[in-house]
N, C-alpha and C positions, 0 to 999 in steps of 0.2 A: 444494335441497329443493323438492318439488313445491308449487306454489301452490294446486293444486286440492284437496289433502288437508291440512287443518289440524287440525280437531277430530275426534277419534276417540272414539266411545262404546264402552266395553268392557262386555259383558254376560255374566254367568255365571248361567244359569238352572237352578234345581232344580225338583223336581216341585211344590213349594208356595212357592218363594222365587225372587227375582231380585235378584242383586247387580250393581252397576254402578259404573263410574268413567268420568269424562270427562277426556280428555287434550288439551292443546294440543301438537301434535307439533313445532311450531317450536322450542319450548323444553323439550319433554317434561315440562311442568308439569301436575299434576293439578288440574283446575278444580273438580270436584265428585265426591262419592261417596255411596253409601248402599245401601239394600236395601228391597225390599218383602217382607214375611213373611206367611205364612198365606194365600197366593193360593188362591182357591177355597174358603176356609174362613171361617167367621164370625170377626169381630173381626180383620180384616187390619190390619197395622201398617206404617208407612212411616218410615224413617230417612233423613235427607238432610243433607249437610254440604258447605259451601263455605268459603272463607277467612273470610267475614264472617257466616256464618249456620249455625245448627245446629238440627236438629229431630229428636228421638229418639222412635221408637216411637209416633208419633201415629196415631190411628185413621184408616183410609182404606177406600175401596171398591175391592176387587181381585178380582172374580169369576173372572178368568182372566188369562193372561199378556199378552194384548193390552191389557187395562185397566191392568195393572201398568206396562207400558212407556209408555202414555199419561200415567200419573201422573208417571213419571220425566221425560218430555220436557216436560210442562207446568211441572214444578218448575224445570227448567233455563232456561226463558225467563221465569220469574216474578221481576220486579224486587224483590218483597218477600222473596224467598228468595236474594238474592245476585246475581240477574240474570246468570248465566254467559253466556247466549246471547240474541240478539234474536229469533230465530225457529227453527223446526224446520229451516229451510234451512241453518242454521249447523252442523248435524251433517253432516260430510262423509263419514263411514264408520262402520260398526258392526263390531266384532270380537267374535265369539262363541266362548267357551270350549266346545269340543266334546270329550267325554271319549274316545270310541273311534273311531279312523279305520281300524282293521284294517290290512291290507296295502295298501289302496287309496290311503291318504293319508300321504305322507311329508313333506308341506310344507303351508303354508296353502293354502286353496282358496276361490275365489269361490263363494258359495252360490247356484248356479244351481238350476233345478228338477232337473236330472240329479244334481247333487251331493247335494241334499237327499234324493233317492230312494235314493242309495247309503248315506247316513247311516241312513236308515230300514232298509235291508237289514241293517245292522250291529247292529240292536237285539238280535239273538240273542246277540251277544257282550257287550253292555252293557245288559241289560234294565231296569236301574234308572236309568241315566244318560242314554243316548241319547234316550229319549222326552222327558225333561225338556229336553234341549238343543233338540230339535225344537220343543217348545212355545214356548221362548224365541225361536227363529229365526222361526217363523211369526208370533208376536205382533209382533215387531219389524218384520217385512216389511210387515205390515198398516198399522202406524202410520207407517213410514218407507219407502214403496214405491219412492221414486226415489233411494234411497241405496244404494251398494254394501255388501253384507254379506259378511263373510269368516269362514270357519270355521278356528279354530286348534285342532289336535288334541293332546290330552295324550299320545297314543301316538306322534306323528310323530317326535319327536327320537330315539326308540329304534329306528327303522326301519333304522338303520345297523348294528345288531348283526349279526355273522356268524352263519351257520347253526349253528355249534357252540354259540353262546350261546342262540339262541331255540328250537331244536328240543328236544323232549322225547324220552326213550327209550321211545317208544310206536310202534305201527304207523304206517307212513307214510300209510296211507289216512286216518287220523284228521286228519292235517295237510292232506292234499290235498282231502278232501271236506268237512271241518268247520272248518278253520282252527285246529286245536288246536296252539298254540304259545305261546311267551312274547311278550307285547306290551309290557309295562311301562307305567307311568303317571307322573304328576307331571313329564312331559317338558318342559313350559313352564318350570317352576322349575329343573330340572336344566340346561336350555339357558341360562337367564338367568345362573345363578351360574357356569357354565362360562365363558361369555364374560367375565364380571366377573373371574373368577380369572385368565384370560389377561392381562387389562389390568393387574391387580395385580402379576402375576409379570413383566410386561414381555416376554411371549413371544408369538410368532405363534400364533393359535388352532390352526392345523393342526400345531403342534409341542407342544401342551399336553396333558399327561397328569395328570388329577386324579381323586380319588374324591369324589363329591358326596353328602353325607348330608342328605337332606331328611327331617328328623325332626319328627314332629308326632303328632296323634291317628291320622293315617294316615302311614306312613313308607315311604320307599324309598331305597336306596343304589345309586349307579351308578358303574361304572368307565368313565372317559372316556379314550379313546386317540386322540391327535392331533386333539383337539377334537370327536370323535364318540363316540357311545355304543357301547361294546364289550360291556357286559353291565349288567344291572340286576336288582334283587332281586324286584320284583313280577313276576307271571307272566301267564298268560292273563287273570287277573282281579286286582284289587287285594288279594286275600286272601293271596297268596303273599309269601314273603320274611321280613323281621324281624317279631317280635311287635309289636303296635300297641295303641292304646287299647282298642278293642273287637274287633279281629281277631286270630285266632290266629297268623297267620304260618305258616311251614312246619310241617307235621307229617306223619306216616306216612299216606298216602292210604288204606291198608287200614283205618284207624280208621273211616272212613265206612262201609265194608262191614260192619264189626263192629257199628256203631250201628244200621244198617238191620236187621240180624239180631236186635238187641235190641228192635226195635219202634219205633224213632224213624222219623219220616217225613222225606222229603227236605226239606220246608219247615222242619221243626224243626231239622234239622242245619244248613241254610243260615242260619237266624236265629242259631243258637248260635255258629257259627264266625265270623260277620261282626259280630254285634251284642252277643254275650254272653260273648266270650272275651277274650284278651289281658290287659292290665293290669286291666280291670274284673273279670275272673274271678279273678285271682290275688291282688289286693291286699286283698280282704276288707272294704273300707270303702265299697263301693257307688259308687266314682268311678273314672273313667279319666283324670282330670286329673293331670298330672305334679306340679303343686304340692301336690295332696292326697296323692299317693304319697310325695313327699319328706318332707312334714310327718308323715305316719303313721310313716314309717321313723325319722326323726331325733328327732322330738319325743315321739312316743307309744311308740316302741320296738316297733312292730308287726313280728312275724316274717313275717307274710304280705306286708306291704309290702316288707320287705327281700328276700324271695324274688322278688316281682314285679319289683323293680328289678334284681336280679341276673340274672334270666332275660332281661329286656329288653336289658340291656347285653351279656349273653352273645351274644344274637342279632346285635346290632350288630357286635360284635367279630369274629364268624365271617365276616361279609360284608366288612368293611373289611380284615381280614387276608387273606382269600382274594383280594380284588381287588388288594391290593398284590402278591401272587404272580403274578396273571394279567397285570398291567401291566408288571411288572419295574421300570420307572422311574416313580416317582410324584413329580410336581412339588409337589403340595400335597394336603392333605385339607381339604375345605370343609364347614363346619357351617352348615345353614340350616333353615328351617321353624320352627314355633312352639317346639319343644323344642330344636332345634339352635341357634337364635338366643338363647334366653332361659334355658334350664335349665343353669346352670353346674355343678350337682351331677351331672347326667347326663353332660355332657361330661367332667367330672373322672373319673367312674367308667369311661367308655369309654377315655379316654387313659391311665389307670392300667393298664388291661389291655393296652394296646399298648406299654407301656414296654419290654417285652422286645425290641421291634423298634427300640429307640433313639429312640422318639418321646417328647419331653419338652415340658412346658408350664409356663408361668409362672402360679402360682396366683392372684396378684393381678390379672393381665390377664384370666384366665378369669372371675373374679368381675365384673370391670368391664365386659366385653363382653356386654351384655344390652340388651333394650328398644330395638332398632333400631340399636344401636351395633356396627359391624363392625370387624374388624381382626385383626392377628396375635396369637395367644395362645401360640404355641410359643416355646421358647427358641432362641438362636442355634445351639446345638449339637445341636438336634433333627435326626434323620436325615431327617425329612419335615416341612416347615412345615405348621402347622395354622391355618386362618383361619376366622373367623366372617364370613359374607357374607349380609346380609339379602336375602331373595329379593323379587322384585316381579313376580309372574306377570301382573298386570294391565298393567303397563308393557310386558312382553314381548309380550303379545297386541296391544297398541296398536302397538308397533314392527313386528311381523310383518304386521299389517293394512296399515300405512302403506307398508312396503317392497313388498308385493305390488302394491298399487294404484299405486305410483309408478313401477313398471317400464314 
């Protein structure tokens, strides 16, 4: 293990937020975590936690991302807040979650001026996410100018997809000139649980076939063949695939043309399908939270909530079943993400629909495996094992940062 890279700071920047974790890579121990909220907005808030200290949503000054990362670094060296580090010099590297790497980035990249310029060029593919990533990168580089900064791209893991998976049935010119193709997202999570699954199964990674179900408010399902992504449900944008908390998932694209003719603007349609659709639209209770959906269905007898759950699980089943057919041999189905790890009711509904394929689960184990507890929930005679594997995207970012810089 490299002596020069010990403490890795992981940064996930949004347009008005900055989440962070600090890892000691000698032991892969998390030393501190937290977030700065309402950056550039009045009444900014700071949450910070170490083993011996906790501060939740305290008022702070964060007019921009530079100020936010200064706040974070000062907390890390503050003896009154746990004293994780003695000085800024103890931060050996920074790993940045970067949403869209297009076709340019299939692996982590040192954030040189050239790479940053390429990320900026990709804003057209991720107009909401890449600008926020760049704000975080630029802010961190100002505060920590002598530290290596590494970009970890959500799309990178999916760059192994064959052309049959990522190309759309559209004119080739749209792909060649404008990059219109499937990219996929949540790649860091899919990669983490794929590697973990290979360990659990005792198989070499390059011989492991799994279906990874990252289910949360945003969800994607991936088919992993010989340790690499073969296909994934999200597309050119995170809107495609299964139904989600506020996103529609797949639907007939001609609906957009129909709505335009009805007088809806592109901006209205964009907001509708990304922020006002999915569970939120169908459940009828003003919430996209799975806990509220299950309560409305089971405790209040809501027909709308039942329909929303049925439609959600229907969309999951179509992808899992389709990927079983595509892969041929499936060593395991992996459940992860906020819903995949914690909602036993959702897992139950999905696995009930897969019963015709010989997939069986233990009801008691399914209920038990929640709140960070992973393990096998299928029965011995299940045709495909089903595991809950808690994801850890931040640790994956720290690992990939460490590995790149240690070469």
